[in-house]
N, C-alpha and C positions, 0 to 999 in steps of 0.2 A: 166500342167498334175502333181499333183503327186511322188509322190514316194515314199515307204512303209518306206521306211529310215529315210527321212521329217521327214513325220508325224511321228514314233518311235519317234525318237529326240522335237520335238513339249509339244510330251503326256512323256517323262518324261521327261524333265526341268516345262514343268507344275507339274506334281509327287516334281518334286524338289526340285518346289516354294512352294510349300499345305504345308507341313511335314514341312516345314525350316519354315512359318506362326505358324501354332500348337502348336509344339515348341517353339517357343517366347513365345502365348502368355499360355503353358504351365507353359509355370519358369516365367510369370511376375505372372500367379497367383500364385504361393507356392512362392513365394519372398514378394509379400504383406504381408499376415498374421504378417508377420516374422519381414518385417519392424515397421506399424505400434502397432504392440505390442511394439515395441520401445520407442513413445511416452510417451507425462506421462497423466494420463488418466485427462477426463478434471473440474473436481470438482479440482483435483489437479491445472490445470490454473486458477478456479474462484478466487479458492482463496489466490494468488497472485496477480488476474487482482485492476489493479485501482481501484478503486467507482467511484465514483461523487456524493454531497452533497448537495442540498438547501439548506442554509442554514437562506434564510426568513421569515420564520417560528419562528428562535430565537429570541424571545424582548430578550431586554437590556438588561441587566445583565442576560443571562439565558443561557445554555451549555445543548446541549445532550451529549449521548454518543453512536458512531460506532461500527462497528465491521472490523475491515483491517486487514487479516491474523492473521486470529485471538485472532486481541487486538483489548483492550479495545481505543478507541479514540476520545477525549475530542476534542470539538469545543465548544470554550465558546466565546459570545459578551460582551466583555466588560465594562464598566460602563467609562466615562469618570476621573472621579472617581478613576480607581480600574489601569486603565492604569495609571494617575498618581502619585500612590503610589507605582505605576514599577515599573519607569524613577523615581524617587527619591530616588533611596533604594545610598547609595554608596560600588559600581557593587569591590572595593576589601574587604568592609568587607562580600563579600561572601563566604560559599567553596567550589564551584563550580560556579569562575570568566562568568558573560555573564550579558551584557544591555543587555534591556525588546524589542529594534531596532533588533537584532540579534533573536532573534527569533519569531518576527512572520512580511510576507510581508511588504515593500512600503508600506502608500496611502492604507491598512486594519491595521493598531494601533488597534483598536476593537479586532478583532480575535485575536482568538488560541488556534492552533494546536498542541496538545501535544498527545501523548503514554501515555497512563490512566496506566498506572504498575511501582509501587511503585521502585526505585533505590539503597533501599536494597536489601530484599527480592523475590520481585514481585511479594505482592502483590495488588492492587485495590482502590486505592486514591477516597475521600469522596469527590467530586468537595466543593465548598464555604462553609468550616471550617476552623478549626486552627485560631489559626492567624494570618494570612497576608488578610486572603479572600479570598483565594487558592485553596487547595487539605491537605484533613488529611488522614493521614493512617492509622488509628484507632491497626493494628497489632504490633508498635513499636515507634507508637508517630512521626513519622518524619511529618516532615510542610517544605508542597510548596507556595511561595506568588502565584497574579495572571499572575505571569508571565513563574509560573512551576517551579517553583531555589527553589535547598532546604536552607533552612532558621533556620532548630530546626530540632534537630532526627538526629537517627544515617546512616538514606541514605548515600550513597557518592557526586551521584551524581544530578542536573537535569532534570525535569522530558524531553523522549527525545521530539522531534522537528519530525514526519516522512517528507517522504518529499510529498510535495504540494503544489501544484499551483488553480490561482489563476482564469479557465476561462470562468470568467464574474465577474461581482460584486457583483453576489448574489449567484454563484456556486464556486464551492470548485472539484479541483478531487485532491482523493488522491492516493500515488501510482506511 
């Protein structure tokens, strides 16, 4: 047999728990949009995300240009002649000394990956132009060799090498 006081406390307990649960759901529903609006936009996340590039369609001696983080990236499949010429250059004679081996990945010497922005004033150089079979910036005459190293002109530094890795023999991931 139940007394009136024990039945009242059961109803009171239920109302207390139900009110608390409703308050918790209301608090989460109020805070969620405030927290989620602090996350970066999907287009911002996509702009900085790594990209994968298939190297199979790039024939020897050709290059392609892709975009990563809004920057042009040149991917060049260099010929043996280009690699040999780049490695024969005395490093001490370069304005920004760097070996060809330091600008490519081990075992993938024919693949050059550089950010295609001139280090002088930010112009976009043209591939396979100039005196060194590399890159030529028509704006102010900077010339880079087939390793992306500055050889002639006002540019102070070599073309930058973006962070990249080979995920297979025919695919790279930039970023």
